Every structure is written in C-alpha cells, then in structure tokens.
C-alpha positions in Angstrom: 109.3 -84.5 69.6 107.8 -81.1 70.5 104.3 -80.7 71.8 102.2 -78.1 70.1 99.0 -78.6 72.0 97.1 -81.1 73.9 93.5 -82.7 73.9 92.3 -81.3 77.3 89.2 -82.5 79.2 86.8 -79.9 80.9 87.2 -79.3 84.3 83.2 -79.1 85.0 80.2 -80.2 83.1 79.1 -76.8 82.0 81.9 -76.0 79.7 82.2 -79.8 78.3 81.3 -78.5 74.8 84.2 -76.2 74.7 86.6 -79.2 75.0 84.9 -82.4 73.5 81.9 -83.7 71.7 80.7 -87.3 72.6 77.6 -89.6 72.4 75.6 -91.3 74.9 78.1 -94.3 75.3 80.5 -92.1 76.9 81.1 -91.0 80.4 83.8 -88.4 81.9 85.2 -88.7 85.0 86.4 -85.3 86.0 88.1 -86.5 89.3 90.3 -89.1 87.5 90.6 -86.9 84.3 89.7 -89.9 82.3 86.8 -90.7 79.6 85.2 -94.1 79.9 83.7 -95.5 76.7 81.5 -98.4 76.0 81.5 -100.2 72.5 80.4 -97.8 69.9 81.4 -94.8 72.1 82.6 -91.7 70.1 84.7 -88.8 71.6 85.8 -86.0 69.3 88.2 -83.1 69.8 86.1 -80.9 67.4 85.9 -78.0 69.9 87.2 -74.5 70.6 90.2 -75.4 72.9 91.0 -78.8 71.3 90.7 -78.1 67.6 94.1 -77.5 65.6 93.7 -74.3 63.7 95.7 -75.3 60.7 95.0 -72.0 58.7 96.6 -69.8 61.5 99.6 -72.1 62.0 100.7 -72.4 58.4 100.2 -68.6 58.1 102.2 -67.4 61.1 104.4 -70.3 62.0 107.0 -72.6 60.1 105.0 -75.8 61.1 104.6 -78.0 58.1 103.4 -81.4 59.8 102.1 -82.7 62.9 100.8 -85.9 64.3 98.7 -87.0 67.3 99.9 -89.3 70.3 97.1 -90.9 72.4 96.9 -92.7 75.7 94.2 -95.3 75.1 93.2 -98.5 76.5 91.1 -101.0 74.4 90.4 -101.0 70.6 89.7 -98.0 68.7 89.3 -96.3 65.2 90.9 -93.2 65.1 89.9 -90.7 62.5 91.2 -87.2 61.8 89.4 -84.6 60.2 89.7 -81.5 58.5 86.9 -78.7 58.2 87.0 -75.5 56.1 84.9 -72.4 56.4 82.1 -72.4 53.9 82.2 -76.0 53.3 79.4 -78.4 54.6 81.4 -81.7 54.7 84.2 -82.5 56.7 87.3 -84.2 54.9 88.9 -87.2 56.2 92.7 -86.7 56.7 93.5 -90.3 57.9 91.9 -93.2 59.6 93.8 -95.9 61.6 92.8 -98.6 63.9 94.5 -99.7 67.0 93.8 -103.0 69.0 94.7 -103.8 72.6 95.9 -100.4 73.5 97.4 -99.9 76.9 97.6 -96.4 78.8 101.4 -97.1 79.4 102.2 -97.2 75.9 100.6 -94.1 73.9 99.8 -94.9 70.3 101.2 -92.6 67.6 99.2 -91.7 64.5 100.6 -91.0 61.1 102.0 -87.7 60.2 99.8 -85.0 58.8 101.1 -82.6 56.3 99.8 -79.3 56.8 98.2 -77.5 53.7 100.0 -74.5 52.7 97.0 -73.1 50.8 93.5 -71.8 51.0 92.2 -75.3 51.9 93.9 -75.2 55.1 91.4 -75.4 57.9 90.5 -76.8 61.3 91.7 -80.1 62.3 90.6 -82.6 65.0 90.6 -86.2 66.1 87.7 -88.6 66.4 87.9 -91.8 68.5 85.4 -94.7 68.1 85.5 -97.4 70.9 85.6 -100.9 69.2 86.1 -103.0 72.1 83.4 -103.5 74.9 85.1 -101.1 77.1 87.6 -98.5 76.4 89.5 -95.4 78.2 90.8 -92.3 76.9 93.3 -90.6 79.3 95.3 -88.0 77.3 96.2 -86.8 73.8 98.9 -84.5 72.4 99.5 -82.7 69.1 103.2 -83.3 68.1 105.6 -82.3 65.6 109.1 -83.5 65.0 110.2 -80.2 63.5 112.9 -78.3 65.5 111.8 -75.1 67.2 112.8 -71.8 65.4 113.6 -70.4 68.8 113.7 -71.2 72.5 111.0 -69.1 74.3 111.0 -67.8 77.8 107.8 -66.4 78.9 107.3 -63.4 81.4 103.6 -63.6 82.5 102.6 -60.0 83.8 99.5 -59.7 85.9 98.2 -56.3 87.2 96.0 -56.7 90.2 94.0 -54.4 92.6 92.5 -56.2 95.6 91.5 -59.3 93.7 93.4 -61.7 95.9 91.3 -64.8 95.1 91.4 -64.6 91.5 95.2 -64.0 91.5 95.7 -67.2 93.7 93.6 -69.3 91.5 95.1 -68.1 88.3 98.5 -68.6 89.7 97.5 -72.1 90.9 96.3 -73.2 87.4 99.3 -71.8 85.7 101.9 -73.1 88.1 100.4 -76.6 88.6 100.1 -77.4 84.9 102.1 -80.5 84.1 103.5 -79.3 80.6 104.3 -75.8 81.8 106.7 -77.4 84.4 109.4 -78.1 81.6 108.7 -74.5 80.2 110.8 -71.4 80.9 108.2 -69.2 82.6 108.2 -66.6 85.2 105.2 -64.6 86.7 105.5 -60.9 87.4 102.6 -59.7 89.7 101.9 -56.0 90.0 100.1 -55.3 93.1 98.4 -52.0 92.7 96.3 -52.5 95.8 99.3 -53.7 98.1 97.1 -56.5 99.6 99.2 -59.6 98.5 101.6 -61.2 100.7 104.8 -62.6 99.2 104.9 -65.4 101.9 101.9 -66.8 100.1 103.8 -67.4 96.8 106.8 -69.7 97.6 107.2 -70.6 93.9 110.6 -69.1 92.8 108.9 -68.4 89.4 106.5 -65.9 90.9 107.8 -62.3 91.4 105.4 -60.1 93.5 106.0 -56.3 93.9 103.8 -53.8 95.5 103.0 -50.9 93.2 101.5 -47.6 93.2 97.8 -47.6 91.9 98.3 -46.0 88.6 95.5 -48.1 87.1 95.8 -50.9 84.7 98.4 -49.1 82.5 100.6 -48.5 85.5 100.5 -52.0 86.8 101.1 -53.6 83.4 103.9 -51.2 82.5 105.5 -51.8 86.0 105.4 -55.5 85.3 106.7 -55.1 82.0 109.8 -53.0 83.3 110.3 -55.6 86.0 110.5 -58.4 83.5 112.9 -56.5 81.3 115.0 -55.5 84.1 115.1 -59.2 85.3 116.2 -60.0 81.8 115.2 -63.6 81.3 111.9 -63.2 79.2 112.0 -63.3 75.3 108.3 -62.9 75.2 105.8 -61.3 77.5 102.1 -62.3 78.2 99.9 -59.6 79.7 96.8 -60.8 81.7 93.9 -59.2 83.8 93.6 -60.3 87.3 90.0 -61.1 87.4 89.9 -64.0 84.9 89.4 -67.7 84.9 92.5 -69.3 83.1 92.7 -72.4 80.9 96.2 -73.2 81.1 96.2 -74.9 77.7 95.9 -71.4 76.1 99.7 -70.7 77.4 100.8 -74.0 76.2 99.6 -73.2 73.0 100.9 -69.9 73.1 104.4 -71.1 73.7 104.4 -73.3 70.6 103.2 -70.4 68.5 106.2 -68.2 69.8 108.7 -71.0 69.1 107.7 -71.6 65.7 106.7 -68.0 64.7 108.1 -66.9 61.3 107.1 -63.1 61.8 106.7 -60.7 64.7 103.3 -60.7 65.9 100.9 -59.7 68.7 98.6 -62.6 69.9 95.3 -61.5 71.2 93.6 -63.9 73.2 89.7 -64.3 73.1 87.4 -63.1 76.0 84.9 -65.7 77.0 82.0 -64.5 79.0 81.8 -65.4 82.7 78.2 -65.3 82.6 77.7 -67.6 79.6 80.9 -69.5 79.6 80.4 -71.0 76.0 80.1 -67.5 74.6 82.9 -65.7 72.9 82.3 -62.2 73.7 85.3 -60.6 71.9 88.4 -61.6 70.0 90.1 -58.4 68.9 88.4 -55.3 67.8 88.7 -52.4 65.1 89.3 -48.8 66.2 88.2 -45.8 64.0 86.9 -48.3 61.4 83.7 -46.2 60.9 84.0 -43.8 58.0 81.0 -41.8 59.7 83.2 -40.7 62.5 84.7 -38.3 60.0 87.7 -37.2 62.4 85.9 -37.4 65.7 87.1 -39.8 68.3 87.4 -43.4 67.2 84.8 -46.1 67.5 85.7 -49.5 69.0 83.9 -52.2 67.4 84.4 -55.9 68.8 85.2 -58.8 66.4 84.1 -62.2 66.7 81.3 -60.9 68.9 78.9 -63.0 71.1 79.6 -66.2 69.3 78.3 -69.4 70.6 81.3 -71.8 70.6 79.3 -75.0 70.9 78.4 -74.9 67.2 80.9 -76.4 64.4 79.7 -73.8 62.1 81.0 -71.1 64.5 84.2 -72.9 65.0 84.6 -72.8 61.2 83.7 -69.1 61.1 86.8 -68.3 63.2 88.9 -69.6 60.3 88.0 -66.3 58.6 90.6 -64.1 60.0 89.6 -60.6 61.2 91.7 -57.6 60.6 92.1 -56.5 64.3 93.4 -53.3 65.5 93.9 -54.3 69.2 93.8 -57.3 71.6 92.6 -56.8 75.1 95.3 -57.0 78.0 93.3 -59.6 79.3 95.4 -62.1 77.3 97.9 -60.2 74.9 101.3 -61.6 74.2 104.3 -60.1 72.1 108.0 -60.4 72.2 110.4 -58.5 74.4 112.0 -57.2 70.9 108.7 -55.4 70.1 108.7 -53.5 73.4 112.2 -52.6 72.6 110.9 -51.0 69.4 107.7 -49.6 70.3 108.4 -48.4 74.0 105.9 -48.6 76.8 102.2 -48.1 77.0 100.8 -44.7 77.7 99.7 -43.7 81.2 96.0 -44.0 80.6 95.2 -45.4 83.9 92.6 -47.8 82.8 90.6 -48.0 79.4 92.0 -48.1 75.9 95.8 -48.5 77.1 95.8 -51.7 75.4 94.1 -50.2 72.1 96.8 -47.6 71.9 99.7 -50.0 72.4 98.4 -52.5 69.8 97.4 -49.6 67.3 100.8 -48.1 67.8 102.5 -51.6 66.8 100.2 -52.0 63.8 100.6 -48.3 62.4 104.1 -47.8 63.1 105.7 -51.2 62.6 103.1 -53.0 60.6 102.9 -55.8 63.3 99.7 -58.0 62.8 97.2 -58.4 65.8 96.4 -62.2 65.5 93.3 -63.3 67.2 94.5 -67.0 67.5 91.6 -69.3 68.2 92.0 -71.7 71.0 93.7 -69.1 73.3 91.3 -67.5 75.6 90.4 -66.6 79.2 87.0 -66.1 81.0 86.4 -62.7 82.1 83.4 -60.5 82.9 82.2 -58.7 79.7 82.7 -54.7 79.8 79.1 -54.5 79.0 78.2 -56.0 82.4 79.7 -53.3 84.3 78.3 -49.9 83.2 80.2 -47.7 85.8 80.1 -44.1 85.2 83.7 -43.4 86.4 84.8 -45.8 83.7 83.0 -43.8 81.3 85.2 -40.8 82.0 88.4 -42.7 81.4 87.0 -44.3 78.2 85.9 -41.1 76.6 88.9 -39.0 77.8 91.5 -41.8 76.7 89.7 -42.1 73.5 90.3 -38.4 72.7 94.0 -38.7 73.7 94.6 -42.0 71.5 92.8 -40.2 68.6 95.0 -37.0 68.8 98.2 -39.3 69.2 97.3 -41.3 65.9 95.0 -39.1 63.8 93.8 -35.5 63.5 90.9 -35.0 65.7 88.1 -32.7 64.3 86.7 -30.3 67.0 83.1 -30.0 65.3 82.7 -33.6 65.0 84.0 -34.4 68.5 81.5 -31.7 70.1 78.8 -33.3 67.9 79.5 -36.8 69.2 79.8 -35.7 72.8 76.5 -33.5 72.6 74.6 -36.7 71.4 76.1 -38.8 74.4 75.3 -36.1 76.9 71.8 -35.7 75.6 71.1 -39.4 75.8 72.3 -39.5 79.4 70.2 -36.6 80.4 67.3 -38.1 78.7 67.4 -41.4 80.9 68.1 -39.4 83.2 71.7 -40.4 84.1 73.2 -37.2 85.4 76.4 -38.7 86.5 77.1 -40.2 83.3 76.6 -36.8 81.7 78.9 -35.1 84.2 81.6 -37.6 83.5 81.3 -36.9 79.8 81.8 -33.3 80.3 84.7 -33.8 82.7 86.4 -36.1 80.0 86.2 -33.5 77.4 87.3 -30.6 79.7 90.3 -32.7 81.1 91.4 -33.6 77.5 91.8 -29.8 77.0 94.4 -29.6 79.7 96.7 -31.5 77.7 99.5 -33.8 78.7 100.1 -31.7 81.9 97.0 -33.5 83.1 99.1 -36.7 83.5 102.5 -35.1 84.1 101.3 -33.0 87.2 98.9 -35.4 88.8 99.3 -38.3 91.1 97.1 -40.8 89.9 96.8 -42.5 93.0 95.3 -39.3 94.5 93.3 -38.3 91.3 91.3 -41.5 91.0 89.3 -41.2 94.3 88.3 -37.8 93.4 87.0 -39.1 90.1 85.1 -42.0 91.8 83.5 -39.4 94.3 82.5 -37.0 91.3 80.8 -40.1 89.5 78.5 -40.5 92.4 77.3 -36.8 92.7 73.9 -37.6 91.5 73.8 -41.1 93.0 70.0 -40.6 94.3 68.4 -39.5 91.1 65.0 -39.0 92.6 66.3 -36.3 94.9 68.5 -34.6 92.4 68.2 -30.9 91.6 65.1 -30.4 89.5 67.3 -28.1 87.2 70.3 -30.4 87.1 69.8 -31.1 83.4 69.8 -27.3 82.5 73.0 -26.7 84.7 74.8 -29.6 83.1 73.6 -28.4 79.6 74.9 -24.9 80.5 78.2 -26.5 81.8 78.7 -28.3 78.5 78.0 -25.3 76.3 80.6 -23.4 78.3 83.2 -26.1 78.1 82.6 -26.8 74.3 82.8 -23.0 73.6 86.1 -22.8 75.3 87.4 -25.9 73.6 86.9 -24.3 70.2 89.8 -22.0 71.2 91.9 -24.6 72.9 91.4 -27.7 70.7 94.1 -27.5 68.2 96.8 -26.5 71.0 95.7 -29.5 73.3 95.4 -31.9 70.5 99.0 -31.1 69.1 100.2 -31.1 72.7 99.1 -34.8 73.3 100.6 -35.8 70.0 104.0 -34.2 70.7 104.2 -35.4 74.2 103.3 -39.1 73.4 106.9 -40.2 73.0 107.9 -38.8 76.6 104.8 -40.3 78.2 105.8 -43.7 77.0 109.3 -43.5 77.9 110.9 -45.4 80.8 112.3 -42.0 82.3 108.7 -40.7 82.6 107.4 -44.0 84.0 109.9 -44.3 86.8 109.0 -40.7 87.7 105.3 -41.4 87.3 105.5 -44.6 89.6 108.1 -43.1 91.9 110.6 -45.9 91.3 114.2 -45.8 91.7 116.6 -46.1 88.8 117.2 -49.7 87.8 120.5 -51.5 88.6 121.2 -51.7 85.2 120.1 -50.1 82.0 116.9 -51.4 80.6 116.5 -52.6 77.1 114.1 -49.9 76.0 114.9 -46.5 75.1 114.5 -43.5 77.6 
C-alpha cells in the first residue's frame, strides 16, 4: 500500500473551501483535526488541495488504479465522483455504504481504475452521514502498485533575512506525519547570514551561510550542496517568504515515485492577499508574435483564478503549455541538472525562467503545472520596486540573447515606450533603471564575471532611489533622462551585435560549477560533483 495523497483539513476558516465543501450539518474542529457531522451532513473533497487530478496522473505517471481509505465513526454513504472539463454533470464512479464505522479501523473503498483516455478528469469523494452523529478524521488516496523508483528529495530554500518565514516553513515541513517516513533533507542557503544553526536541531536540515548573490546565487548554492551531499535523487526549490501546505510535498513525492518521463513540476502561486486566488501556475515566454525579436514577453498562465469554484477546478484540467515554473515551488530530478548544468547568475528575476526554458528547448522536458501543488506567496504585482525593474529588464535581454536572436530596433522601440510611460507618470527612478538595464546589457558577460554581486547590489538599490522625492526633482529631469537614453541607444547600435553574441557564447561558462565556485568564493568540493564543469 502506497499513499498517493491525503484528504487534508484546513488550518483556518478563511481557506476552508480550498480543502473541503460541506453543508450546515457539519462542523470542523481545527484543534482536534476532526469533522463532526449530524445526520444528513455532507462533506466533499471537491477542492483544490484534495481533488485527485486523474488526467495529470495518467499522462505523467504509471498509476492505473487508486482507492480511498477513510477514518470514520458512525454510518456513512460514500460516493466517489469524476468531473471533466466542459461537462456540466458529474459522473458517479462508485457508491458504497458503511455501518458502525470505528476510527480505529479505517474503511477501504473499492479500487478505481483510472481512465487512460480523454475522459480522465478530476476525482473526489463525498461522505453523507446516515447516523445521528458521525466523525470524519482522516482520508488517504492509496494504490497497491509498486513504485517505479524510490525518491529522496532535497528541498532547497534560498533566504535573505526572512527568519520567521523560514522557521514556519521548516516547522510545517518537518512536523508532517506522512513526511516522517520519506527520505527528505533540507538545504537552506542563508544569503543574509542571520540564521543560527543551533535553532535547527533536526539532522535533516543543512544550513549554510552564503554570499549574497541573490536568488540565483542562493538556489545554485543549495543545488551544489545537495549534489555534493549525494543523497537526493530529486530537488525542490522553494522561496523563503512563502506559506507552505505540506500536502503539496507529499503529492510531489508520489508523482516522482511513479513518473514515467522526465519532467519539471511547477507548483502554483496562491496569493497571500487573497488566499483562495491562484495568481499563477506556469507562464509562457516570448509567446507574443508582436515582439518580433525584441525581448520576450512573460505571460502568466492560470492567472487570477478563484479556486472556490468547481468550474475553475475543472478548468485546470486543460493543461497549459508552460515555458517555466517559478522557483517558489519548482521540482526536478538530479539527473536533469547533470544534463542541463546550473542556473545563470542573474541575481534575481527570471533565473527560473531561463533554467526551465533551457530544459524545454534543449531537452524537450515538459513543464507541468500539476494542480494541488502550490504555496502561498505575495504576488509580484504587489511589490512594484524600481530596483527589481532593473534586474527584470536586464535579465530579460540576457535570456533573449542566450536563447533567441535579439533585434536591436525592436528592443530600442520597446524600451523607449517603457521609458516614456515612466516619465509620463512621472516615475524618474523607473526610467533611470530601465536605461541602466539596457546600458549594462551592452557591457556583455564581463558585467557578471568582473563584479562582486554583494557589492554591486547596494549600488543598484541606491541608484533606484535617486528621485525618491518626485516633487523636489530637477524640473529638467525628464529632458536629461531622455537625452541620456538617446545617447545609450545610439551607442547600442554599434555594440548590440557584439554584446548579444558575447552573452550567448558565455552562457555555458556562466552556468558551470567552476564559474559558480569562483563567483560564490567557495572552496573546491571534497569530491567531484555530478555536473560538468
């Protein structure tokens, strides 16, 4: 018996509908983690976290059958349903009655054969209490199929002075009962060097101070540490400032255990501001034909979807063709890193885009936005920081140079539009950071090779606040910034091809362990790493 997933209960009332649906004859006791039902009470696992997305499992794993095990007390009618996108009616898969159930003896439903065709959909279970009182305590989605492989997961967390978030995420992860039996280790890359190893007594946690080379530096350091340690067959990259549902990791294990193809699993980003909202699950890059060779447009998929709706849950069955998954929850095998090499040193912004795009373009690896795997995170649109604008636009140019053939005329046209919009607001700092992004791209890969990211980033922060007080800004600021942009753009016409070719030619070096060890000022590993230098 292998557990594929569970029916989890919500930790708080505001996210109940992401876990269960129930009628007025049901009450949830969050403290005891039980659901009490009166006669006629109905509880359903038709939800984002507790549905079984059959369509994804039959496509990407070898699973062909599952069944439910439930801890119940009382008399119940148990019905399993399947819903398919585009169909208004649900299909009854099976219906069984159980009398005088006891919590000490879980009941087992009949096996469900998964549909290996277009009728595969979303499966969930519904419980109706037939006795005067009843209790639901736990549920599992189980299979008797042997695993395709044993999985050991290395969870890589990059953090910069987000101590409380990291503590909470580690607590959620390490205290999960089902994960106690899993082969799991955590590698925390502490870019801020503010965490104390003595706080983390669990032998599964590896904490190491790291040079602040941004998210790309922290994640890469964690990957290198996990590969050097040698026990992880698969990796999961997670941001520090998230709220975690540990069931996402339990289901991640099962997908890797039964996967029939190499894949990157891209977890969804649920909004911390509106917790029922799926802000993004995957995105496309350079999918707009109107860009015509200018830097790529990033378009979020499954954007701003209200997960309290059954219709939306079924809409997730329509798989989007994603180009990347965010490093807030992104998982892949060690073998993929061995083939692909490490991320590019882009400090922050789009390092995850480039890594996934490289896997898809060079190795034809699918980026799978598996429903029921997600974290809560503050959406990027809620930040709007001008120093992040610099990294986003600079790195966008770099990625485009590595993977495509950037067109100078269209790039300048797009930048001019962005700069004019910033000046019109007015937002002089944004305009200035756009100009700097273009200017630094023209410097070529020596920009990264010859600079210390820990020293360069504070200068970027300072520059992004030059015009912090807009009301007292130089009245000729717009004219001066436009004149500066005109000068940079003219110079770029002569330097564009050389810079673009240099970025493309240097990409292999920049993603190599040899470069990264020098970049992060690390000693040579005690034994040779698994990825090519």
